[in-house]
mmCIF file of the N, C-alpha and C atoms, coordinates in Angstrom:
data_MODEL
# 
_entry.id   MODEL 
# 
loop_
_atom_site.group_PDB 
_atom_site.id 
_atom_site.type_symbol 
_atom_site.label_atom_id 
_atom_site.label_alt_id 
_atom_site.label_comp_id 
_atom_site.label_asym_id 
_atom_site.label_entity_id 
_atom_site.label_seq_id 
_atom_site.pdbx_PDB_ins_code 
_atom_site.Cartn_x 
_atom_site.Cartn_y 
_atom_site.Cartn_z 
_atom_site.occupancy 
_atom_site.B_iso_or_equiv 
_atom_site.pdbx_formal_charge 
_atom_site.auth_seq_id 
_atom_site.auth_comp_id 
_atom_site.auth_asym_id 
_atom_site.auth_atom_id 
_atom_site.pdbx_PDB_model_num 
ATOM 1   N N  . MET A 1 1  ? 14.821  -5.528  -2.631  1.00 0.00 ? 1  MET A N  1 
ATOM 2   C CA . MET A 1 1  ? 13.752  -5.853  -1.488  1.00 0.00 ? 1  MET A CA 1 
ATOM 3   C C  . MET A 1 1  ? 13.447  -4.528  -0.808  1.00 0.00 ? 1  MET A C  1 
ATOM 4   N N  . ALA A 1 2  ? 14.208  -3.743  -0.599  1.00 0.00 ? 2  ALA A N  1 
ATOM 5   C CA . ALA A 1 2  ? 13.976  -2.444  -0.122  1.00 0.00 ? 2  ALA A CA 1 
ATOM 6   C C  . ALA A 1 2  ? 12.997  -1.725  -0.809  1.00 0.00 ? 2  ALA A C  1 
ATOM 7   N N  . ALA A 1 3  ? 12.929  -1.580  -2.157  1.00 0.00 ? 3  ALA A N  1 
ATOM 8   C CA . ALA A 1 3  ? 11.891  -1.010  -2.883  1.00 0.00 ? 3  ALA A CA 1 
ATOM 9   C C  . ALA A 1 3  ? 10.405  -1.700  -2.743  1.00 0.00 ? 3  ALA A C  1 
ATOM 10  N N  . LEU A 1 4  ? 10.601  -2.872  -2.617  1.00 0.00 ? 4  LEU A N  1 
ATOM 11  C CA . LEU A 1 4  ? 9.360   -3.622  -2.413  1.00 0.00 ? 4  LEU A CA 1 
ATOM 12  C C  . LEU A 1 4  ? 8.677   -3.208  -0.927  1.00 0.00 ? 4  LEU A C  1 
ATOM 13  N N  . LYS A 1 5  ? 9.613   -2.972  -0.049  1.00 0.00 ? 5  LYS A N  1 
ATOM 14  C CA . LYS A 1 5  ? 8.796   -2.815  1.264   1.00 0.00 ? 5  LYS A CA 1 
ATOM 15  C C  . LYS A 1 5  ? 8.131   -1.120  0.934   1.00 0.00 ? 5  LYS A C  1 
ATOM 16  N N  . VAL A 1 6  ? 8.910   -0.284  0.157   1.00 0.00 ? 6  VAL A N  1 
ATOM 17  C CA . VAL A 1 6  ? 8.444   0.774   0.239   1.00 0.00 ? 6  VAL A CA 1 
ATOM 18  C C  . VAL A 1 6  ? 6.927   0.962   -0.569  1.00 0.00 ? 6  VAL A C  1 
ATOM 19  N N  . PHE A 1 7  ? 7.041   0.157   -1.627  1.00 0.00 ? 7  PHE A N  1 
ATOM 20  C CA . PHE A 1 7  ? 5.639   0.246   -2.201  1.00 0.00 ? 7  PHE A CA 1 
ATOM 21  C C  . PHE A 1 7  ? 4.738   -0.618  -1.564  1.00 0.00 ? 7  PHE A C  1 
ATOM 22  N N  . ALA A 1 8  ? 4.991   -1.742  -0.854  1.00 0.00 ? 8  ALA A N  1 
ATOM 23  C CA . ALA A 1 8  ? 4.143   -2.487  0.108   1.00 0.00 ? 8  ALA A CA 1 
ATOM 24  C C  . ALA A 1 8  ? 3.338   -1.544  0.988   1.00 0.00 ? 8  ALA A C  1 
ATOM 25  N N  . LYS A 1 9  ? 4.284   -0.597  1.657   1.00 0.00 ? 9  LYS A N  1 
ATOM 26  C CA . LYS A 1 9  ? 3.780   0.341   2.726   1.00 0.00 ? 9  LYS A CA 1 
ATOM 27  C C  . LYS A 1 9  ? 3.010   1.376   1.605   1.00 0.00 ? 9  LYS A C  1 
ATOM 28  N N  . ALA A 1 10 ? 3.270   2.013   0.631   1.00 0.00 ? 10 ALA A N  1 
ATOM 29  C CA . ALA A 1 10 ? 2.610   2.901   -0.044  1.00 0.00 ? 10 ALA A CA 1 
ATOM 30  C C  . ALA A 1 10 ? 1.139   2.152   -0.233  1.00 0.00 ? 10 ALA A C  1 
ATOM 31  N N  . ILE A 1 11 ? 1.295   1.037   -0.898  1.00 0.00 ? 11 ILE A N  1 
ATOM 32  C CA . ILE A 1 11 ? -0.079  0.480   -1.288  1.00 0.00 ? 11 ILE A CA 1 
ATOM 33  C C  . ILE A 1 11 ? -0.923  0.203   -0.069  1.00 0.00 ? 11 ILE A C  1 
ATOM 34  N N  . SER A 1 12 ? -0.340  -0.030  1.013   1.00 0.00 ? 12 SER A N  1 
ATOM 35  C CA . SER A 1 12 ? -1.190  -0.549  2.029   1.00 0.00 ? 12 SER A CA 1 
ATOM 36  C C  . SER A 1 12 ? -1.821  0.989   2.560   1.00 0.00 ? 12 SER A C  1 
ATOM 37  N N  . TYR A 1 13 ? -1.102  1.721   2.652   1.00 0.00 ? 13 TYR A N  1 
ATOM 38  C CA . TYR A 1 13 ? -1.649  3.351   2.969   1.00 0.00 ? 13 TYR A CA 1 
ATOM 39  C C  . TYR A 1 13 ? -2.605  3.908   2.161   1.00 0.00 ? 13 TYR A C  1 
ATOM 40  N N  . ARG A 1 14 ? -2.459  3.436   0.849   1.00 0.00 ? 14 ARG A N  1 
ATOM 41  C CA . ARG A 1 14 ? -3.439  4.055   -0.310  1.00 0.00 ? 14 ARG A CA 1 
ATOM 42  C C  . ARG A 1 14 ? -4.666  3.254   -0.008  1.00 0.00 ? 14 ARG A C  1 
ATOM 43  N N  . LEU A 1 15 ? -4.767  1.906   0.246   1.00 0.00 ? 15 LEU A N  1 
ATOM 44  C CA . LEU A 1 15 ? -5.832  0.972   0.255   1.00 0.00 ? 15 LEU A CA 1 
ATOM 45  C C  . LEU A 1 15 ? -6.240  1.267   1.346   1.00 0.00 ? 15 LEU A C  1 
ATOM 46  N N  . ALA A 1 16 ? -5.991  1.381   2.562   1.00 0.00 ? 16 ALA A N  1 
ATOM 47  C CA . ALA A 1 16 ? -6.602  1.549   3.919   1.00 0.00 ? 16 ALA A CA 1 
ATOM 48  C C  . ALA A 1 16 ? -7.000  3.219   3.826   1.00 0.00 ? 16 ALA A C  1 
ATOM 49  N N  . ASP A 1 17 ? -6.664  4.126   3.471   1.00 0.00 ? 17 ASP A N  1 
ATOM 50  C CA . ASP A 1 17 ? -6.982  5.284   3.313   1.00 0.00 ? 17 ASP A CA 1 
ATOM 51  C C  . ASP A 1 17 ? -8.333  5.652   2.246   1.00 0.00 ? 17 ASP A C  1 
ATOM 52  N N  . GLU A 1 18 ? -8.356  4.767   1.391   1.00 0.00 ? 18 GLU A N  1 
ATOM 53  C CA . GLU A 1 18 ? -9.445  4.627   0.438   1.00 0.00 ? 18 GLU A CA 1 
ATOM 54  C C  . GLU A 1 18 ? -10.914 3.978   1.161   1.00 0.00 ? 18 GLU A C  1 
ATOM 55  N N  . TRP A 1 19 ? -10.607 3.081   2.218   1.00 0.00 ? 19 TRP A N  1 
ATOM 56  C CA . TRP A 1 19 ? -11.751 2.502   2.909   1.00 0.00 ? 19 TRP A CA 1 
ATOM 57  C C  . TRP A 1 19 ? -12.847 3.384   3.226   1.00 0.00 ? 19 TRP A C  1 
ATOM 58  N N  . ASP A 1 20 ? -13.937 3.063   3.194   1.00 0.00 ? 20 ASP A N  1 
ATOM 59  C CA . ASP A 1 20 ? -15.320 4.007   3.502   1.00 0.00 ? 20 ASP A CA 1 
ATOM 60  C C  . ASP A 1 20 ? -15.307 4.075   5.106   1.00 0.00 ? 20 ASP A C  1 
ATOM 61  N N  . GLY A 1 21 ? -14.582 3.160   5.745   1.00 0.00 ? 21 GLY A N  1 
ATOM 62  C CA . GLY A 1 21 ? -14.749 3.471   7.312   1.00 0.00 ? 21 GLY A CA 1 
ATOM 63  C C  . GLY A 1 21 ? -13.656 4.112   7.778   1.00 0.00 ? 21 GLY A C  1 
ATOM 64  N N  . ALA A 1 22 ? -12.488 4.505   6.986   1.00 0.00 ? 22 ALA A N  1 
ATOM 65  C CA . ALA A 1 22 ? -11.515 4.962   7.400   1.00 0.00 ? 22 ALA A CA 1 
ATOM 66  C C  . ALA A 1 22 ? -11.475 6.085   8.292   1.00 0.00 ? 22 ALA A C  1 
ATOM 67  N N  . SER A 1 23 ? -12.354 7.225   8.324   1.00 0.00 ? 23 SER A N  1 
ATOM 68  C CA . SER A 1 23 ? -12.462 8.246   9.079   1.00 0.00 ? 23 SER A CA 1 
ATOM 69  C C  . SER A 1 23 ? -13.288 7.797   10.242  1.00 0.00 ? 23 SER A C  1 
ATOM 70  N N  . GLU A 1 24 ? -14.318 7.137   10.180  1.00 0.00 ? 24 GLU A N  1 
ATOM 71  C CA . GLU A 1 24 ? -15.041 6.446   11.464  1.00 0.00 ? 24 GLU A CA 1 
ATOM 72  C C  . GLU A 1 24 ? -14.237 5.414   12.251  1.00 0.00 ? 24 GLU A C  1 
ATOM 73  N N  . PHE A 1 25 ? -13.540 4.910   11.862  1.00 0.00 ? 25 PHE A N  1 
ATOM 74  C CA . PHE A 1 25 ? -12.790 3.777   12.638  1.00 0.00 ? 25 PHE A CA 1 
ATOM 75  C C  . PHE A 1 25 ? -10.970 3.868   12.382  1.00 0.00 ? 25 PHE A C  1 
ATOM 76  N N  . PRO A 1 26 ? -10.292 5.161   12.890  1.00 0.00 ? 26 PRO A N  1 
ATOM 77  C CA . PRO A 1 26 ? -9.057  5.100   12.702  1.00 0.00 ? 26 PRO A CA 1 
ATOM 78  C C  . PRO A 1 26 ? -8.095  4.105   13.207  1.00 0.00 ? 26 PRO A C  1 
ATOM 79  N N  . GLU A 1 27 ? -8.565  3.336   14.350  1.00 0.00 ? 27 GLU A N  1 
ATOM 80  C CA . GLU A 1 27 ? -7.800  2.266   14.589  1.00 0.00 ? 27 GLU A CA 1 
ATOM 81  C C  . GLU A 1 27 ? -7.866  0.974   13.947  1.00 0.00 ? 27 GLU A C  1 
ATOM 82  N N  . ASP A 1 28 ? -9.092  0.818   13.453  1.00 0.00 ? 28 ASP A N  1 
ATOM 83  C CA . ASP A 1 28 ? -9.192  -0.242  12.526  1.00 0.00 ? 28 ASP A CA 1 
ATOM 84  C C  . ASP A 1 28 ? -8.385  -0.037  10.976  1.00 0.00 ? 28 ASP A C  1 
ATOM 85  N N  . THR A 1 29 ? -8.119  1.277   10.769  1.00 0.00 ? 29 THR A N  1 
ATOM 86  C CA . THR A 1 29 ? -7.341  1.790   9.673   1.00 0.00 ? 29 THR A CA 1 
ATOM 87  C C  . THR A 1 29 ? -6.050  1.338   9.662   1.00 0.00 ? 29 THR A C  1 
ATOM 88  N N  . ILE A 1 30 ? -5.532  1.688   11.025  1.00 0.00 ? 30 ILE A N  1 
ATOM 89  C CA . ILE A 1 30 ? -3.999  1.329   11.011  1.00 0.00 ? 30 ILE A CA 1 
ATOM 90  C C  . ILE A 1 30 ? -3.802  -0.196  11.185  1.00 0.00 ? 30 ILE A C  1 
ATOM 91  N N  . LEU A 1 31 ? -4.881  -0.972  11.577  1.00 0.00 ? 31 LEU A N  1 
ATOM 92  C CA . LEU A 1 31 ? -4.670  -2.277  11.669  1.00 0.00 ? 31 LEU A CA 1 
ATOM 93  C C  . LEU A 1 31 ? -4.796  -2.964  10.238  1.00 0.00 ? 31 LEU A C  1 
ATOM 94  N N  . LEU A 1 32 ? -5.738  -2.481  9.413   1.00 0.00 ? 32 LEU A N  1 
ATOM 95  C CA . LEU A 1 32 ? -5.613  -2.826  8.089   1.00 0.00 ? 32 LEU A CA 1 
ATOM 96  C C  . LEU A 1 32 ? -4.427  -2.549  7.135   1.00 0.00 ? 32 LEU A C  1 
ATOM 97  N N  . ARG A 1 33 ? -3.856  -1.291  7.485   1.00 0.00 ? 33 ARG A N  1 
ATOM 98  C CA . ARG A 1 33 ? -2.582  -1.020  6.720   1.00 0.00 ? 33 ARG A CA 1 
ATOM 99  C C  . ARG A 1 33 ? -1.499  -1.965  7.334   1.00 0.00 ? 33 ARG A C  1 
ATOM 100 N N  . LYS A 1 34 ? -1.351  -2.402  8.553   1.00 0.00 ? 34 LYS A N  1 
ATOM 101 C CA . LYS A 1 34 ? -0.282  -3.222  9.301   1.00 0.00 ? 34 LYS A CA 1 
ATOM 102 C C  . LYS A 1 34 ? -0.503  -4.764  8.340   1.00 0.00 ? 34 LYS A C  1 
ATOM 103 N N  . ILE A 1 35 ? -1.856  -5.034  8.094   1.00 0.00 ? 35 ILE A N  1 
ATOM 104 C CA . ILE A 1 35 ? -2.149  -6.287  7.761   1.00 0.00 ? 35 ILE A CA 1 
ATOM 105 C C  . ILE A 1 35 ? -1.779  -6.291  6.214   1.00 0.00 ? 35 ILE A C  1 
ATOM 106 N N  . LEU A 1 36 ? -2.240  -5.401  5.440   1.00 0.00 ? 36 LEU A N  1 
ATOM 107 C CA . LEU A 1 36 ? -2.051  -5.233  4.252   1.00 0.00 ? 36 LEU A CA 1 
ATOM 108 C C  . LEU A 1 36 ? -0.337  -5.284  3.792   1.00 0.00 ? 36 LEU A C  1 
ATOM 109 N N  . GLU A 1 37 ? 0.224   -4.303  4.531   1.00 0.00 ? 37 GLU A N  1 
ATOM 110 C CA . GLU A 1 37 ? 1.745   -4.349  4.282   1.00 0.00 ? 37 GLU A CA 1 
ATOM 111 C C  . GLU A 1 37 ? 2.282   -5.613  4.569   1.00 0.00 ? 37 GLU A C  1 
ATOM 112 N N  . LYS A 1 38 ? 2.063   -6.265  5.607   1.00 0.00 ? 38 LYS A N  1 
ATOM 113 C CA . LYS A 1 38 ? 2.574   -7.437  5.944   1.00 0.00 ? 38 LYS A CA 1 
ATOM 114 C C  . LYS A 1 38 ? 2.342   -8.679  4.760   1.00 0.00 ? 38 LYS A C  1 
ATOM 115 N N  . LEU A 1 39 ? 1.172   -8.564  4.064   1.00 0.00 ? 39 LEU A N  1 
ATOM 116 C CA . LEU A 1 39 ? 0.959   -9.569  3.061   1.00 0.00 ? 39 LEU A CA 1 
ATOM 117 C C  . LEU A 1 39 ? 1.545   -9.146  2.000   1.00 0.00 ? 39 LEU A C  1 
ATOM 118 N N  . LEU A 1 40 ? 1.557   -8.050  1.703   1.00 0.00 ? 40 LEU A N  1 
ATOM 119 C CA . LEU A 1 40 ? 2.171   -7.496  0.325   1.00 0.00 ? 40 LEU A CA 1 
ATOM 120 C C  . LEU A 1 40 ? 3.725   -7.844  0.503   1.00 0.00 ? 40 LEU A C  1 
ATOM 121 N N  . THR A 1 41 ? 4.275   -7.626  1.499   1.00 0.00 ? 41 THR A N  1 
ATOM 122 C CA . THR A 1 41 ? 5.795   -7.808  1.543   1.00 0.00 ? 41 THR A CA 1 
ATOM 123 C C  . THR A 1 41 ? 6.181   -9.403  1.546   1.00 0.00 ? 41 THR A C  1 
ATOM 124 N N  . GLU A 1 42 ? 5.191   -9.939  2.060   1.00 0.00 ? 42 GLU A N  1 
ATOM 125 C CA . GLU A 1 42 ? 5.436   -11.711 2.090   1.00 0.00 ? 42 GLU A CA 1 
ATOM 126 C C  . GLU A 1 42 ? 4.983   -12.196 0.615   1.00 0.00 ? 42 GLU A C  1 
ATOM 127 N N  . LYS A 1 43 ? 4.487   -11.659 -0.039  1.00 0.00 ? 43 LYS A N  1 
ATOM 128 C CA . LYS A 1 43 ? 4.114   -12.208 -1.406  1.00 0.00 ? 43 LYS A CA 1 
ATOM 129 C C  . LYS A 1 43 ? 4.569   -10.995 -2.564  1.00 0.00 ? 43 LYS A C  1 
ATOM 130 N N  . PRO A 1 44 ? 5.728   -10.940 -2.807  1.00 0.00 ? 44 PRO A N  1 
ATOM 131 C CA . PRO A 1 44 ? 6.238   -9.986  -3.589  1.00 0.00 ? 44 PRO A CA 1 
ATOM 132 C C  . PRO A 1 44 ? 5.535   -9.865  -5.277  1.00 0.00 ? 44 PRO A C  1 
ATOM 133 N N  . GLU A 1 45 ? 5.108   -10.831 -5.577  1.00 0.00 ? 45 GLU A N  1 
ATOM 134 C CA . GLU A 1 45 ? 4.817   -11.039 -7.069  1.00 0.00 ? 45 GLU A CA 1 
ATOM 135 C C  . GLU A 1 45 ? 3.293   -10.443 -6.854  1.00 0.00 ? 45 GLU A C  1 
ATOM 136 N N  . ASP A 1 46 ? 2.573   -10.601 -5.832  1.00 0.00 ? 46 ASP A N  1 
ATOM 137 C CA . ASP A 1 46 ? 1.385   -10.028 -5.576  1.00 0.00 ? 46 ASP A CA 1 
ATOM 138 C C  . ASP A 1 46 ? 1.368   -8.516  -5.833  1.00 0.00 ? 46 ASP A C  1 
ATOM 139 N N  . CYS A 1 47 ? 2.409   -7.914  -4.929  1.00 0.00 ? 47 CYS A N  1 
ATOM 140 C CA . CYS A 1 47 ? 2.538   -6.483  -4.492  1.00 0.00 ? 47 CYS A CA 1 
ATOM 141 C C  . CYS A 1 47 ? 2.869   -5.895  -6.062  1.00 0.00 ? 47 CYS A C  1 
ATOM 142 N N  . LYS A 1 48 ? 3.912   -6.700  -6.615  1.00 0.00 ? 48 LYS A N  1 
ATOM 143 C CA . LYS A 1 48 ? 4.373   -6.091  -8.155  1.00 0.00 ? 48 LYS A CA 1 
ATOM 144 C C  . LYS A 1 48 ? 3.183   -6.094  -8.805  1.00 0.00 ? 48 LYS A C  1 
ATOM 145 N N  . LYS A 1 49 ? 1.981   -6.688  -8.889  1.00 0.00 ? 49 LYS A N  1 
ATOM 146 C CA . LYS A 1 49 ? 0.957   -6.971  -9.764  1.00 0.00 ? 49 LYS A CA 1 
ATOM 147 C C  . LYS A 1 49 ? 0.303   -5.518  -9.634  1.00 0.00 ? 49 LYS A C  1 
ATOM 148 N N  . LEU A 1 50 ? 0.199   -4.820  -8.631  1.00 0.00 ? 50 LEU A N  1 
ATOM 149 C CA . LEU A 1 50 ? -0.543  -3.747  -8.199  1.00 0.00 ? 50 LEU A CA 1 
ATOM 150 C C  . LEU A 1 50 ? 0.132   -2.378  -8.663  1.00 0.00 ? 50 LEU A C  1 
ATOM 151 N N  . ILE A 1 51 ? 1.283   -2.486  -9.038  1.00 0.00 ? 51 ILE A N  1 
ATOM 152 C CA . ILE A 1 51 ? 2.238   -1.455  -9.380  1.00 0.00 ? 51 ILE A CA 1 
ATOM 153 C C  . ILE A 1 51 ? 1.980   -1.014  -10.758 1.00 0.00 ? 51 ILE A C  1 
ATOM 154 N N  . GLY A 1 52 ? 1.550   0.128   -11.061 1.00 0.00 ? 52 GLY A N  1 
ATOM 155 C CA . GLY A 1 52 ? 1.230   0.522   -12.477 1.00 0.00 ? 52 GLY A CA 1 
ATOM 156 C C  . GLY A 1 52 ? -0.333  0.364   -12.662 1.00 0.00 ? 52 GLY A C  1 
ATOM 157 N N  . THR A 1 53 ? -1.288  0.385   -11.631 1.00 0.00 ? 53 THR A N  1 
ATOM 158 C CA . THR A 1 53 ? -2.255  0.229   -11.495 1.00 0.00 ? 53 THR A CA 1 
ATOM 159 C C  . THR A 1 53 ? -3.336  1.618   -11.337 1.00 0.00 ? 53 THR A C  1 
ATOM 160 N N  . GLY A 1 54 ? -4.417  1.511   -11.340 1.00 0.00 ? 54 GLY A N  1 
ATOM 161 C CA . GLY A 1 54 ? -5.212  2.544   -10.626 1.00 0.00 ? 54 GLY A CA 1 
ATOM 162 C C  . GLY A 1 54 ? -5.121  2.647   -8.946  1.00 0.00 ? 54 GLY A C  1 
ATOM 163 N N  . ILE A 1 55 ? -4.504  1.569   -8.566  1.00 0.00 ? 55 ILE A N  1 
ATOM 164 C CA . ILE A 1 55 ? -3.890  1.596   -6.988  1.00 0.00 ? 55 ILE A CA 1 
ATOM 165 C C  . ILE A 1 55 ? -2.881  2.224   -6.661  1.00 0.00 ? 55 ILE A C  1 
ATOM 166 N N  . ILE A 1 56 ? -1.861  2.019   -7.550  1.00 0.00 ? 56 ILE A N  1 
ATOM 167 C CA . ILE A 1 56 ? -0.669  2.557   -7.111  1.00 0.00 ? 56 ILE A CA 1 
ATOM 168 C C  . ILE A 1 56 ? -0.016  2.934   -8.528  1.00 0.00 ? 56 ILE A C  1 
ATOM 169 N N  . GLU A 1 57 ? 0.475   3.968   -8.934  1.00 0.00 ? 57 GLU A N  1 
ATOM 170 C CA . GLU A 1 57 ? 0.737   4.316   -10.103 1.00 0.00 ? 57 GLU A CA 1 
ATOM 171 C C  . GLU A 1 57 ? 2.205   4.043   -10.260 1.00 0.00 ? 57 GLU A C  1 
ATOM 172 N N  . GLU A 1 58 ? 2.686   3.802   -11.485 1.00 0.00 ? 58 GLU A N  1 
ATOM 173 C CA . GLU A 1 58 ? 4.081   3.209   -11.474 1.00 0.00 ? 58 GLU A CA 1 
ATOM 174 C C  . GLU A 1 58 ? 5.163   4.076   -11.024 1.00 0.00 ? 58 GLU A C  1 
ATOM 175 N N  . ASP A 1 59 ? 4.847   5.563   -11.275 1.00 0.00 ? 59 ASP A N  1 
ATOM 176 C CA . ASP A 1 59 ? 5.651   6.760   -10.988 1.00 0.00 ? 59 ASP A CA 1 
ATOM 177 C C  . ASP A 1 59 ? 5.302   7.330   -9.421  1.00 0.00 ? 59 ASP A C  1 
ATOM 178 N N  . TYR A 1 60 ? 4.683   6.549   -8.719  1.00 0.00 ? 60 TYR A N  1 
ATOM 179 C CA . TYR A 1 60 ? 4.091   7.081   -7.422  1.00 0.00 ? 60 TYR A CA 1 
ATOM 180 C C  . TYR A 1 60 ? 5.481   7.481   -6.499  1.00 0.00 ? 60 TYR A C  1 
ATOM 181 N N  . LEU A 1 61 ? 6.457   6.683   -6.500  1.00 0.00 ? 61 LEU A N  1 
ATOM 182 C CA . LEU A 1 61 ? 7.424   7.081   -5.733  1.00 0.00 ? 61 LEU A CA 1 
ATOM 183 C C  . LEU A 1 61 ? 8.866   7.559   -6.325  1.00 0.00 ? 61 LEU A C  1 
ATOM 184 N N  . GLU A 1 62 ? 8.656   8.198   -7.559  1.00 0.00 ? 62 GLU A N  1 
ATOM 185 C CA . GLU A 1 62 ? 9.746   8.501   -8.168  1.00 0.00 ? 62 GLU A CA 1 
ATOM 186 C C  . GLU A 1 62 ? 9.976   10.272  -7.517  1.00 0.00 ? 62 GLU A C  1 
ATOM 187 N N  . GLU A 1 63 ? 11.213  10.271  -7.665  1.00 0.00 ? 63 GLU A N  1 
ATOM 188 C CA . GLU A 1 63 ? 11.867  11.805  -7.230  1.00 0.00 ? 63 GLU A CA 1 
ATOM 189 C C  . GLU A 1 63 ? 11.442  12.554  -7.891  1.00 0.00 ? 63 GLU A C  1 
ATOM 190 N N  . LEU A 1 64 ? 10.634  13.862  -7.589  1.00 0.00 ? 64 LEU A N  1 
ATOM 191 C CA . LEU A 1 64 ? 10.595  14.870  -8.471  1.00 0.00 ? 64 LEU A CA 1 
ATOM 192 C C  . LEU A 1 64 ? 11.886  15.573  -8.802  1.00 0.00 ? 64 LEU A C  1 
ATOM 193 N N  . SER A 1 65 ? 11.835  16.216  -9.996  1.00 0.00 ? 65 SER A N  1 
ATOM 194 C CA . SER A 1 65 ? 13.002  16.718  -10.438 1.00 0.00 ? 65 SER A CA 1 
ATOM 195 C C  . SER A 1 65 ? 12.802  18.368  -10.836 1.00 0.00 ? 65 SER A C  1 
# 
């Protein structure tokens, strides 16, 4: 479950940062991140669907060797 929280956080940051209004509305970007992270954590199957897509690559959180 801890890994899921890490992926949910990474996905929420990725999506919020890609939002067109991110630079113009930084407070809204933070709000968007929090909401996305909460939703993705509460719905693990939905979160897992995004891993390995163009949104969050499968190896996004792998350690560099």
